[in-house]
PDB file of all heavy atoms in Angstrom:
ATOM      1  N   MET A   1       0.845  -1.175   0.019  1.00  0.00           N
ATOM      2  CA  MET A   1      -0.002  -0.034   0.018  1.00  0.00           C
ATOM      3  C   MET A   1       0.928   1.212  -0.014  1.00  0.00           C
ATOM      4  O   MET A   1       1.824   1.343   0.778  1.00  0.00           O
ATOM      5  CB  MET A   1      -0.874  -0.024   1.264  1.00  0.00           C
ATOM      6  CG  MET A   1      -1.787   1.179   1.384  1.00  0.00           C
ATOM      7  SD  MET A   1      -2.837   0.974   2.832  1.00  0.00           S
ATOM      8  CE  MET A   1      -3.990   2.198   2.467  1.00  0.00           C
ATOM      9  N   LYS A   2       0.565   2.178  -0.878  1.00  0.00           N
ATOM     10  CA  LYS A   2       1.356   3.397  -0.942  1.00  0.00           C
ATOM     11  C   LYS A   2       0.778   4.424   0.012  1.00  0.00           C
ATOM     12  O   LYS A   2      -0.433   4.639   0.084  1.00  0.00           O
ATOM     13  CB  LYS A   2       1.324   3.954  -2.362  1.00  0.00           C
ATOM     14  CG  LYS A   2       2.162   5.107  -2.584  1.00  0.00           C
ATOM     15  CD  LYS A   2       2.219   5.540  -4.027  1.00  0.00           C
ATOM     16  CE  LYS A   2       3.135   6.791  -4.181  1.00  0.00           C
ATOM     17  NZ  LYS A   2       3.247   7.250  -5.515  1.00  0.00           N
ATOM     18  N   TYR A   3       1.629   5.095   0.810  1.00  0.00           N
ATOM     19  CA  TYR A   3       1.159   6.109   1.746  1.00  0.00           C
ATOM     20  C   TYR A   3       1.474   7.459   1.128  1.00  0.00           C
ATOM     21  O   TYR A   3       2.517   7.705   0.561  1.00  0.00           O
ATOM     22  CB  TYR A   3       1.924   5.950   3.059  1.00  0.00           C
ATOM     23  CG  TYR A   3       1.684   4.633   3.694  1.00  0.00           C
ATOM     24  CD1 TYR A   3       2.707   3.730   3.879  1.00  0.00           C
ATOM     25  CD2 TYR A   3       0.370   4.252   4.133  1.00  0.00           C
ATOM     26  CE1 TYR A   3       2.510   2.507   4.462  1.00  0.00           C
ATOM     27  CE2 TYR A   3       0.175   3.049   4.704  1.00  0.00           C
ATOM     28  CZ  TYR A   3       1.203   2.151   4.900  1.00  0.00           C
ATOM     29  OH  TYR A   3       0.973   0.959   5.481  1.00  0.00           O
ATOM     30  N   PHE A   4       0.557   8.421   1.298  1.00  0.00           N
ATOM     31  CA  PHE A   4       0.692   9.756   0.810  1.00  0.00           C
ATOM     32  C   PHE A   4       1.227  10.649   1.876  1.00  0.00           C
ATOM     33  O   PHE A   4       0.482  11.508   2.409  1.00  0.00           O
ATOM     34  CB  PHE A   4      -0.624  10.261   0.230  1.00  0.00           C
ATOM     35  CG  PHE A   4      -1.074   9.443  -0.937  1.00  0.00           C
ATOM     36  CD1 PHE A   4      -2.025   8.432  -0.783  1.00  0.00           C
ATOM     37  CD2 PHE A   4      -0.544   9.692  -2.184  1.00  0.00           C
ATOM     38  CE1 PHE A   4      -2.424   7.673  -1.843  1.00  0.00           C
ATOM     39  CE2 PHE A   4      -0.918   8.957  -3.300  1.00  0.00           C
ATOM     40  CZ  PHE A   4      -1.912   7.932  -3.114  1.00  0.00           C
ATOM     41  N   THR A   5       2.451  10.432   2.321  1.00  0.00           N
ATOM     42  CA  THR A   5       3.084  11.228   3.331  1.00  0.00           C
ATOM     43  C   THR A   5       4.578  11.330   2.978  1.00  0.00           C
ATOM     44  O   THR A   5       5.124  10.464   2.318  1.00  0.00           O
ATOM     45  CB  THR A   5       2.882  10.651   4.737  1.00  0.00           C
ATOM     46  OG1 THR A   5       3.577  11.455   5.685  1.00  0.00           O
ATOM     47  CG2 THR A   5       3.395   9.243   4.836  1.00  0.00           C
ATOM     48  N   GLN A   6       5.192  12.442   3.391  1.00  0.00           N
ATOM     49  CA  GLN A   6       6.627  12.635   3.095  1.00  0.00           C
ATOM     50  C   GLN A   6       7.522  11.891   4.038  1.00  0.00           C
ATOM     51  O   GLN A   6       8.704  11.820   3.808  1.00  0.00           O
ATOM     52  CB  GLN A   6       6.941  14.119   3.091  1.00  0.00           C
ATOM     53  CG  GLN A   6       6.184  14.936   2.059  1.00  0.00           C
ATOM     54  CD  GLN A   6       6.524  14.517   0.624  1.00  0.00           C
ATOM     55  OE1 GLN A   6       7.660  14.263   0.313  1.00  0.00           O
ATOM     56  NE2 GLN A   6       5.531  14.424  -0.213  1.00  0.00           N
ATOM     57  N   LEU A   7       6.997  11.379   5.134  1.00  0.00           N
ATOM     58  CA  LEU A   7       7.783  10.657   6.096  1.00  0.00           C
ATOM     59  C   LEU A   7       8.256   9.341   5.600  1.00  0.00           C
ATOM     60  O   LEU A   7       7.533   8.607   4.962  1.00  0.00           O
ATOM     61  CB  LEU A   7       6.955  10.470   7.396  1.00  0.00           C
ATOM     62  CG  LEU A   7       6.446  11.764   8.049  1.00  0.00           C
ATOM     63  CD1 LEU A   7       5.525  11.361   9.211  1.00  0.00           C
ATOM     64  CD2 LEU A   7       7.569  12.607   8.551  1.00  0.00           C
ATOM     65  N   GLN A   8       9.508   8.967   5.898  1.00  0.00           N
ATOM     66  CA  GLN A   8      10.074   7.674   5.478  1.00  0.00           C
ATOM     67  C   GLN A   8       9.399   6.541   6.233  1.00  0.00           C
ATOM     68  O   GLN A   8       9.043   5.538   5.645  1.00  0.00           O
ATOM     69  CB  GLN A   8      11.556   7.694   5.728  1.00  0.00           C
ATOM     70  CG  GLN A   8      12.345   8.617   4.803  1.00  0.00           C
ATOM     71  CD  GLN A   8      12.201   8.155   3.349  1.00  0.00           C
ATOM     72  OE1 GLN A   8      12.153   6.997   3.045  1.00  0.00           O
ATOM     73  NE2 GLN A   8      12.111   9.151   2.469  1.00  0.00           N
ATOM     74  N   ASN A   9       9.235   6.677   7.541  1.00  0.00           N
ATOM     75  CA  ASN A   9       8.606   5.647   8.355  1.00  0.00           C
ATOM     76  C   ASN A   9       7.548   6.256   9.228  1.00  0.00           C
ATOM     77  O   ASN A   9       7.746   6.488  10.401  1.00  0.00           O
ATOM     78  CB  ASN A   9       9.659   4.919   9.242  1.00  0.00           C
ATOM     79  CG  ASN A   9      10.651   4.175   8.376  1.00  0.00           C
ATOM     80  OD1 ASN A   9      10.300   3.457   7.497  1.00  0.00           O
ATOM     81  ND2 ASN A   9      11.942   4.376   8.676  1.00  0.00           N
ATOM     82  N   PRO A  10       6.340   6.489   8.670  1.00  0.00           N
ATOM     83  CA  PRO A  10       5.305   7.114   9.430  1.00  0.00           C
ATOM     84  C   PRO A  10       4.841   6.232  10.586  1.00  0.00           C
ATOM     85  O   PRO A  10       4.772   4.999  10.424  1.00  0.00           O
ATOM     86  CB  PRO A  10       4.196   7.408   8.429  1.00  0.00           C
ATOM     87  CG  PRO A  10       4.434   6.415   7.339  1.00  0.00           C
ATOM     88  CD  PRO A  10       5.895   6.192   7.356  1.00  0.00           C
ATOM     89  N   SER A  11       4.452   6.832  11.697  1.00  0.00           N
ATOM     90  CA  SER A  11       3.946   6.077  12.810  1.00  0.00           C
ATOM     91  C   SER A  11       2.514   5.568  12.476  1.00  0.00           C
ATOM     92  O   SER A  11       1.852   6.104  11.593  1.00  0.00           O
ATOM     93  CB  SER A  11       3.894   6.917  14.073  1.00  0.00           C
ATOM     94  OG  SER A  11       2.945   7.927  13.969  1.00  0.00           O
ATOM     95  N   GLU A  12       2.103   4.596  13.209  1.00  0.00           N
ATOM     96  CA  GLU A  12       0.744   4.035  13.012  1.00  0.00           C
ATOM     97  C   GLU A  12      -0.317   5.105  13.278  1.00  0.00           C
ATOM     98  O   GLU A  12      -1.326   5.135  12.641  1.00  0.00           O
ATOM     99  CB  GLU A  12       0.517   2.807  13.925  1.00  0.00           C
ATOM    100  CG  GLU A  12      -0.723   2.065  13.652  1.00  0.00           C
ATOM    101  CD  GLU A  12      -0.861   1.577  12.231  1.00  0.00           C
ATOM    102  OE1 GLU A  12       0.121   1.180  11.623  1.00  0.00           O
ATOM    103  OE2 GLU A  12      -2.010   1.713  11.647  1.00  0.00           O
ATOM    104  N   ARG A  13      -0.030   6.034  14.250  1.00  0.00           N
ATOM    105  CA  ARG A  13      -0.987   7.124  14.572  1.00  0.00           C
ATOM    106  C   ARG A  13      -1.103   8.010  13.365  1.00  0.00           C
ATOM    107  O   ARG A  13      -2.203   8.419  13.020  1.00  0.00           O
ATOM    108  CB  ARG A  13      -0.517   7.832  15.801  1.00  0.00           C
ATOM    109  CG  ARG A  13      -1.397   8.980  16.174  1.00  0.00           C
ATOM    110  CD  ARG A  13      -2.739   8.538  16.704  1.00  0.00           C
ATOM    111  NE  ARG A  13      -3.542   9.679  17.035  1.00  0.00           N
ATOM    112  CZ  ARG A  13      -4.774   9.799  16.691  1.00  0.00           C
ATOM    113  NH1 ARG A  13      -5.432   8.814  16.096  1.00  0.00           N
ATOM    114  NH2 ARG A  13      -5.503  10.892  16.982  1.00  0.00           N
ATOM    115  N   THR A  14       0.015   8.361  12.740  1.00  0.00           N
ATOM    116  CA  THR A  14      -0.019   9.211  11.552  1.00  0.00           C
ATOM    117  C   THR A  14      -0.829   8.565  10.442  1.00  0.00           C
ATOM    118  O   THR A  14      -1.662   9.206   9.773  1.00  0.00           O
ATOM    119  CB  THR A  14       1.416   9.523  11.051  1.00  0.00           C
ATOM    120  OG1 THR A  14       2.110  10.128  12.054  1.00  0.00           O
ATOM    121  CG2 THR A  14       1.416  10.392   9.815  1.00  0.00           C
ATOM    122  N   LEU A  15      -0.636   7.240  10.255  1.00  0.00           N
ATOM    123  CA  LEU A  15      -1.351   6.526   9.199  1.00  0.00           C
ATOM    124  C   LEU A  15      -2.835   6.496   9.500  1.00  0.00           C
ATOM    125  O   LEU A  15      -3.716   6.628   8.616  1.00  0.00           O
ATOM    126  CB  LEU A  15      -0.799   5.137   9.017  1.00  0.00           C
ATOM    127  CG  LEU A  15       0.653   5.102   8.535  1.00  0.00           C
ATOM    128  CD1 LEU A  15       1.139   3.649   8.503  1.00  0.00           C
ATOM    129  CD2 LEU A  15       0.807   5.738   7.187  1.00  0.00           C
ATOM    130  N   GLU A  16      -3.216   6.375  10.788  1.00  0.00           N
ATOM    131  CA  GLU A  16      -4.620   6.360  11.193  1.00  0.00           C
ATOM    132  C   GLU A  16      -5.261   7.677  10.870  1.00  0.00           C
ATOM    133  O   GLU A  16      -6.431   7.758  10.383  1.00  0.00           O
ATOM    134  CB  GLU A  16      -4.764   5.993  12.606  1.00  0.00           C
ATOM    135  CG  GLU A  16      -6.202   5.884  13.087  1.00  0.00           C
ATOM    136  CD  GLU A  16      -6.951   4.806  12.353  1.00  0.00           C
ATOM    137  OE1 GLU A  16      -6.407   3.771  11.934  1.00  0.00           O
ATOM    138  OE2 GLU A  16      -8.235   5.034  12.190  1.00  0.00           O
ATOM    139  N   ILE A  17      -4.547   8.779  11.075  1.00  0.00           N
ATOM    140  CA  ILE A  17      -5.089  10.120  10.771  1.00  0.00           C
ATOM    141  C   ILE A  17      -5.314  10.246   9.253  1.00  0.00           C
ATOM    142  O   ILE A  17      -6.326  10.767   8.823  1.00  0.00           O
ATOM    143  CB  ILE A  17      -4.152  11.223  11.330  1.00  0.00           C
ATOM    144  CG1 ILE A  17      -4.199  11.223  12.870  1.00  0.00           C
ATOM    145  CG2 ILE A  17      -4.572  12.570  10.806  1.00  0.00           C
ATOM    146  CD1 ILE A  17      -3.108  12.082  13.543  1.00  0.00           C
ATOM    147  N   VAL A  18      -4.345   9.832   8.505  1.00  0.00           N
ATOM    148  CA  VAL A  18      -4.508   9.861   7.035  1.00  0.00           C
ATOM    149  C   VAL A  18      -5.694   9.031   6.579  1.00  0.00           C
ATOM    150  O   VAL A  18      -6.426   9.433   5.753  1.00  0.00           O
ATOM    151  CB  VAL A  18      -3.147   9.396   6.314  1.00  0.00           C
ATOM    152  CG1 VAL A  18      -3.388   9.231   4.874  1.00  0.00           C
ATOM    153  CG2 VAL A  18      -2.056  10.370   6.667  1.00  0.00           C
ATOM    154  N   ARG A  19      -5.869   7.866   7.166  1.00  0.00           N
ATOM    155  CA  ARG A  19      -7.014   7.007   6.814  1.00  0.00           C
ATOM    156  C   ARG A  19      -8.354   7.701   7.171  1.00  0.00           C
ATOM    157  O   ARG A  19      -9.325   7.642   6.400  1.00  0.00           O
ATOM    158  CB  ARG A  19      -6.903   5.667   7.508  1.00  0.00           C
ATOM    159  CG  ARG A  19      -5.829   4.777   6.957  1.00  0.00           C
ATOM    160  CD  ARG A  19      -5.831   3.436   7.683  1.00  0.00           C
ATOM    161  NE  ARG A  19      -4.559   2.750   7.475  1.00  0.00           N
ATOM    162  CZ  ARG A  19      -3.635   2.507   8.320  1.00  0.00           C
ATOM    163  NH1 ARG A  19      -3.817   2.839   9.592  1.00  0.00           N
ATOM    164  NH2 ARG A  19      -2.545   1.844   7.999  1.00  0.00           N
ATOM    165  N   GLN A  20      -8.418   8.335   8.368  1.00  0.00           N
ATOM    166  CA  GLN A  20      -9.659   9.027   8.752  1.00  0.00           C
ATOM    167  C   GLN A  20      -9.995  10.137   7.835  1.00  0.00           C
ATOM    168  O   GLN A  20     -11.176  10.364   7.435  1.00  0.00           O
ATOM    169  CB  GLN A  20      -9.463   9.566  10.141  1.00  0.00           C
ATOM    170  CG  GLN A  20      -9.522   8.483  11.209  1.00  0.00           C
ATOM    171  CD  GLN A  20      -9.317   9.035  12.603  1.00  0.00           C
ATOM    172  OE1 GLN A  20      -8.948  10.201  12.780  1.00  0.00           O
ATOM    173  NE2 GLN A  20      -9.486   8.207  13.610  1.00  0.00           N
ATOM    174  N   ILE A  21      -8.988  10.902   7.370  1.00  0.00           N
ATOM    175  CA  ILE A  21      -9.246  12.008   6.451  1.00  0.00           C
ATOM    176  C   ILE A  21      -9.690  11.417   5.086  1.00  0.00           C
ATOM    177  O   ILE A  21     -10.613  11.935   4.535  1.00  0.00           O
ATOM    178  CB  ILE A  21      -7.944  12.854   6.256  1.00  0.00           C
ATOM    179  CG1 ILE A  21      -7.685  13.610   7.531  1.00  0.00           C
ATOM    180  CG2 ILE A  21      -8.101  13.830   5.090  1.00  0.00           C
ATOM    181  CD1 ILE A  21      -6.285  14.260   7.574  1.00  0.00           C
ATOM    182  N   ALA A  22      -9.117  10.369   4.635  1.00  0.00           N
ATOM    183  CA  ALA A  22      -9.453   9.760   3.337  1.00  0.00           C
ATOM    184  C   ALA A  22     -10.874   9.235   3.356  1.00  0.00           C
ATOM    185  O   ALA A  22     -11.583   9.326   2.389  1.00  0.00           O
ATOM    186  CB  ALA A  22      -8.476   8.663   3.010  1.00  0.00           C
ATOM    187  N   ARG A  23     -11.372   8.682   4.511  1.00  0.00           N
ATOM    188  CA  ARG A  23     -12.655   8.179   4.594  1.00  0.00           C
ATOM    189  C   ARG A  23     -13.724   9.309   4.669  1.00  0.00           C
ATOM    190  O   ARG A  23     -14.884   9.036   4.192  1.00  0.00           O
ATOM    191  CB  ARG A  23     -12.845   7.314   5.827  1.00  0.00           C
ATOM    192  CG  ARG A  23     -12.238   5.925   5.683  1.00  0.00           C
ATOM    193  CD  ARG A  23     -12.611   5.019   6.813  1.00  0.00           C
ATOM    194  NE  ARG A  23     -12.084   5.388   8.105  1.00  0.00           N
ATOM    195  CZ  ARG A  23     -11.005   4.882   8.657  1.00  0.00           C
ATOM    196  NH1 ARG A  23     -10.300   3.993   8.054  1.00  0.00           N
ATOM    197  NH2 ARG A  23     -10.568   5.355   9.834  1.00  0.00           N
ATOM    198  N   SER A  24     -13.354  10.447   5.187  1.00  0.00           N
ATOM    199  CA  SER A  24     -14.365  11.477   5.308  1.00  0.00           C
ATOM    200  C   SER A  24     -14.362  12.544   4.167  1.00  0.00           C
ATOM    201  O   SER A  24     -15.300  13.328   4.129  1.00  0.00           O
ATOM    202  CB  SER A  24     -14.154  12.197   6.662  1.00  0.00           C
ATOM    203  OG  SER A  24     -12.895  12.906   6.666  1.00  0.00           O
ATOM    204  N   TYR A  25     -13.410  12.514   3.315  1.00  0.00           N
ATOM    205  CA  TYR A  25     -13.311  13.463   2.243  1.00  0.00           C
ATOM    206  C   TYR A  25     -13.788  12.921   0.927  1.00  0.00           C
ATOM    207  O   TYR A  25     -13.332  11.896   0.453  1.00  0.00           O
ATOM    208  CB  TYR A  25     -11.846  13.945   2.094  1.00  0.00           C
ATOM    209  CG  TYR A  25     -11.651  15.067   1.104  1.00  0.00           C
ATOM    210  CD1 TYR A  25     -11.942  16.419   1.438  1.00  0.00           C
ATOM    211  CD2 TYR A  25     -11.208  14.812  -0.159  1.00  0.00           C
ATOM    212  CE1 TYR A  25     -11.810  17.395   0.555  1.00  0.00           C
ATOM    213  CE2 TYR A  25     -11.030  15.861  -1.103  1.00  0.00           C
ATOM    214  CZ  TYR A  25     -11.329  17.095  -0.712  1.00  0.00           C
ATOM    215  OH  TYR A  25     -11.164  18.134  -1.643  1.00  0.00           O
ATOM    216  N   ARG A  26     -14.757  13.542   0.310  1.00  0.00           N
ATOM    217  CA  ARG A  26     -15.250  13.103  -1.002  1.00  0.00           C
ATOM    218  C   ARG A  26     -15.326  14.312  -1.936  1.00  0.00           C
ATOM    219  O   ARG A  26     -15.440  15.429  -1.540  1.00  0.00           O
ATOM    220  CB  ARG A  26     -16.717  12.577  -0.794  1.00  0.00           C
ATOM    221  CG  ARG A  26     -16.855  11.417   0.137  1.00  0.00           C
ATOM    222  CD  ARG A  26     -16.240  10.105  -0.472  1.00  0.00           C
ATOM    223  NE  ARG A  26     -16.359   9.009   0.364  1.00  0.00           N
ATOM    224  CZ  ARG A  26     -15.431   8.484   1.149  1.00  0.00           C
ATOM    225  NH1 ARG A  26     -14.248   9.048   1.174  1.00  0.00           N
ATOM    226  NH2 ARG A  26     -15.606   7.418   1.874  1.00  0.00           N
ATOM    227  N   VAL A  27     -15.283  13.983  -3.223  1.00  0.00           N
ATOM    228  CA  VAL A  27     -15.392  15.014  -4.231  1.00  0.00           C
ATOM    229  C   VAL A  27     -16.524  14.545  -5.202  1.00  0.00           C
ATOM    230  O   VAL A  27     -16.503  13.427  -5.671  1.00  0.00           O
ATOM    231  CB  VAL A  27     -14.074  15.181  -5.037  1.00  0.00           C
ATOM    232  CG1 VAL A  27     -14.272  16.192  -6.167  1.00  0.00           C
ATOM    233  CG2 VAL A  27     -12.971  15.669  -4.115  1.00  0.00           C
ATOM    234  N   PHE A  28     -17.467  15.435  -5.421  1.00  0.00           N
ATOM    235  CA  PHE A  28     -18.540  15.175  -6.324  1.00  0.00           C
ATOM    236  C   PHE A  28     -18.395  15.950  -7.634  1.00  0.00           C
ATOM    237  O   PHE A  28     -18.010  17.126  -7.639  1.00  0.00           O
ATOM    238  CB  PHE A  28     -19.882  15.577  -5.695  1.00  0.00           C
ATOM    239  CG  PHE A  28     -20.212  14.785  -4.481  1.00  0.00           C
ATOM    240  CD1 PHE A  28     -19.951  15.219  -3.215  1.00  0.00           C
ATOM    241  CD2 PHE A  28     -20.812  13.527  -4.631  1.00  0.00           C
ATOM    242  CE1 PHE A  28     -20.242  14.484  -2.105  1.00  0.00           C
ATOM    243  CE2 PHE A  28     -21.115  12.790  -3.511  1.00  0.00           C
ATOM    244  CZ  PHE A  28     -20.802  13.256  -2.252  1.00  0.00           C
ATOM    245  N   LYS A  29     -18.672  15.274  -8.736  1.00  0.00           N
ATOM    246  CA  LYS A  29     -18.621  15.917 -10.051  1.00  0.00           C
ATOM    247  C   LYS A  29     -20.037  16.408 -10.384  1.00  0.00           C
ATOM    248  O   LYS A  29     -21.001  15.640 -10.435  1.00  0.00           O
ATOM    249  CB  LYS A  29     -18.109  14.985 -11.118  1.00  0.00           C
ATOM    250  CG  LYS A  29     -17.873  15.639 -12.447  1.00  0.00           C
ATOM    251  CD  LYS A  29     -17.162  14.743 -13.374  1.00  0.00           C
ATOM    252  CE  LYS A  29     -16.745  15.502 -14.632  1.00  0.00           C
ATOM    253  NZ  LYS A  29     -16.015  14.632 -15.541  1.00  0.00           N
ATOM    254  N   LEU A  30     -20.154  17.726 -10.559  1.00  0.00           N
ATOM    255  CA  LEU A  30     -21.488  18.326 -10.833  1.00  0.00           C
ATOM    256  C   LEU A  30     -21.860  18.213 -12.314  1.00  0.00           C
ATOM    257  O   LEU A  30     -20.954  17.904 -13.108  1.00  0.00           O
ATOM    258  CB  LEU A  30     -21.532  19.765 -10.398  1.00  0.00           C
ATOM    259  CG  LEU A  30     -21.182  20.014  -8.881  1.00  0.00           C
ATOM    260  CD1 LEU A  30     -21.148  21.510  -8.549  1.00  0.00           C
ATOM    261  CD2 LEU A  30     -22.169  19.321  -7.987  1.00  0.00           C
ATOM    262  N   SER A  31     -23.089  18.467 -12.648  1.00  0.00           N
ATOM    263  CA  SER A  31     -23.520  18.320 -14.037  1.00  0.00           C
ATOM    264  C   SER A  31     -22.791  19.261 -14.942  1.00  0.00           C
ATOM    265  O   SER A  31     -22.667  18.976 -16.151  1.00  0.00           O
ATOM    266  CB  SER A  31     -25.048  18.528 -14.102  1.00  0.00           C
ATOM    267  OG  SER A  31     -25.371  19.831 -13.637  1.00  0.00           O
ATOM    268  N   ASP A  32     -22.323  20.405 -14.497  1.00  0.00           N
ATOM    269  CA  ASP A  32     -21.566  21.318 -15.379  1.00  0.00           C
ATOM    270  C   ASP A  32     -20.080  20.980 -15.513  1.00  0.00           C
ATOM    271  O   ASP A  32     -19.365  21.665 -16.123  1.00  0.00           O
ATOM    272  CB  ASP A  32     -21.756  22.739 -14.879  1.00  0.00           C
ATOM    273  CG  ASP A  32     -21.132  23.030 -13.531  1.00  0.00           C
ATOM    274  OD1 ASP A  32     -20.639  22.083 -12.899  1.00  0.00           O
ATOM    275  OD2 ASP A  32     -21.197  24.155 -13.068  1.00  0.00           O
ATOM    276  N   GLY A  33     -19.676  19.852 -14.873  1.00  0.00           N
ATOM    277  CA  GLY A  33     -18.315  19.397 -15.002  1.00  0.00           C
ATOM    278  C   GLY A  33     -17.386  19.870 -13.895  1.00  0.00           C
ATOM    279  O   GLY A  33     -16.257  19.398 -13.804  1.00  0.00           O
ATOM    280  N   SER A  34     -17.856  20.804 -13.012  1.00  0.00           N
ATOM    281  CA  SER A  34     -16.963  21.233 -11.972  1.00  0.00           C
ATOM    282  C   SER A  34     -17.034  20.236 -10.789  1.00  0.00           C
ATOM    283  O   SER A  34     -17.838  19.399 -10.672  1.00  0.00           O
ATOM    284  CB  SER A  34     -17.444  22.628 -11.481  1.00  0.00           C
ATOM    285  OG  SER A  34     -18.770  22.531 -10.990  1.00  0.00           O
ATOM    286  N   LEU A  35     -16.005  20.325  -9.991  1.00  0.00           N
ATOM    287  CA  LEU A  35     -15.834  19.429  -8.848  1.00  0.00           C
ATOM    288  C   LEU A  35     -16.193  20.158  -7.579  1.00  0.00           C
ATOM    289  O   LEU A  35     -15.771  21.347  -7.348  1.00  0.00           O
ATOM    290  CB  LEU A  35     -14.427  18.889  -8.753  1.00  0.00           C
ATOM    291  CG  LEU A  35     -14.002  18.064  -9.962  1.00  0.00           C
ATOM    292  CD1 LEU A  35     -12.552  17.673  -9.837  1.00  0.00           C
ATOM    293  CD2 LEU A  35     -14.835  16.865 -10.167  1.00  0.00           C
ATOM    294  N   MET A  36     -16.909  19.509  -6.688  1.00  0.00           N
ATOM    295  CA  MET A  36     -17.304  20.057  -5.385  1.00  0.00           C
ATOM    296  C   MET A  36     -16.785  19.198  -4.230  1.00  0.00           C
ATOM    297  O   MET A  36     -17.243  18.050  -4.086  1.00  0.00           O
ATOM    298  CB  MET A  36     -18.840  20.163  -5.330  1.00  0.00           C
ATOM    299  CG  MET A  36     -19.342  20.783  -4.045  1.00  0.00           C
ATOM    300  SD  MET A  36     -21.099  20.897  -4.125  1.00  0.00           S
ATOM    301  CE  MET A  36     -21.522  20.642  -2.455  1.00  0.00           C
ATOM    302  N   PRO A  37     -15.840  19.696  -3.490  1.00  0.00           N
ATOM    303  CA  PRO A  37     -15.330  18.923  -2.321  1.00  0.00           C
ATOM    304  C   PRO A  37     -16.287  18.930  -1.170  1.00  0.00           C
ATOM    305  O   PRO A  37     -17.036  19.893  -0.973  1.00  0.00           O
ATOM    306  CB  PRO A  37     -14.028  19.611  -1.953  1.00  0.00           C
ATOM    307  CG  PRO A  37     -14.205  20.962  -2.418  1.00  0.00           C
ATOM    308  CD  PRO A  37     -15.070  20.938  -3.617  1.00  0.00           C
ATOM    309  N   LEU A  38     -16.419  17.795  -0.453  1.00  0.00           N
ATOM    310  CA  LEU A  38     -17.304  17.750   0.683  1.00  0.00           C
ATOM    311  C   LEU A  38     -16.635  16.840   1.728  1.00  0.00           C
ATOM    312  O   LEU A  38     -16.093  15.746   1.443  1.00  0.00           O
ATOM    313  CB  LEU A  38     -18.578  17.051   0.198  1.00  0.00           C
ATOM    314  CG  LEU A  38     -19.659  16.855   1.280  1.00  0.00           C
ATOM    315  CD1 LEU A  38     -20.192  18.209   1.767  1.00  0.00           C
ATOM    316  CD2 LEU A  38     -20.783  16.029   0.722  1.00  0.00           C
ATOM    317  N   CYS A  39     -16.664  17.292   2.961  1.00  0.00           N
ATOM    318  CA  CYS A  39     -16.138  16.532   4.096  1.00  0.00           C
ATOM    319  C   CYS A  39     -17.316  15.990   4.888  1.00  0.00           C
ATOM    320  O   CYS A  39     -18.095  16.796   5.395  1.00  0.00           O
ATOM    321  CB  CYS A  39     -15.206  17.395   4.912  1.00  0.00           C
ATOM    322  SG  CYS A  39     -14.456  16.459   6.241  1.00  0.00           S
ATOM    323  N   VAL A  40     -17.495  14.720   4.931  1.00  0.00           N
ATOM    324  CA  VAL A  40     -18.610  14.145   5.687  1.00  0.00           C
ATOM    325  C   VAL A  40     -18.055  13.515   7.000  1.00  0.00           C
ATOM    326  O   VAL A  40     -17.021  12.930   7.038  1.00  0.00           O
ATOM    327  CB  VAL A  40     -19.329  13.071   4.907  1.00  0.00           C
ATOM    328  CG1 VAL A  40     -20.137  13.684   3.768  1.00  0.00           C
ATOM    329  CG2 VAL A  40     -18.391  12.024   4.360  1.00  0.00           C
ATOM    330  N   ASN A  41     -18.784  13.692   8.050  1.00  0.00           N
ATOM    331  CA  ASN A  41     -18.387  13.207   9.355  1.00  0.00           C
ATOM    332  C   ASN A  41     -19.195  11.952   9.668  1.00  0.00           C
ATOM    333  O   ASN A  41     -20.276  11.793   9.506  1.00  0.00           O
ATOM    334  CB  ASN A  41     -18.526  14.201  10.455  1.00  0.00           C
ATOM    335  CG  ASN A  41     -17.540  15.344  10.294  1.00  0.00           C
ATOM    336  OD1 ASN A  41     -16.486  15.102   9.860  1.00  0.00           O
ATOM    337  ND2 ASN A  41     -17.931  16.510  10.661  1.00  0.00           N
TER     338      ASN A  41
END
């Protein structure tokens, strides 16, 4: 699995934070072609 962080050996806590952000962040494509970011909790 590739991690999107600049750290060589990220801690498990850092990886958990990255996973939480990835699960809550979504981007929707609107009918006019533009993208709308949305953060769901």
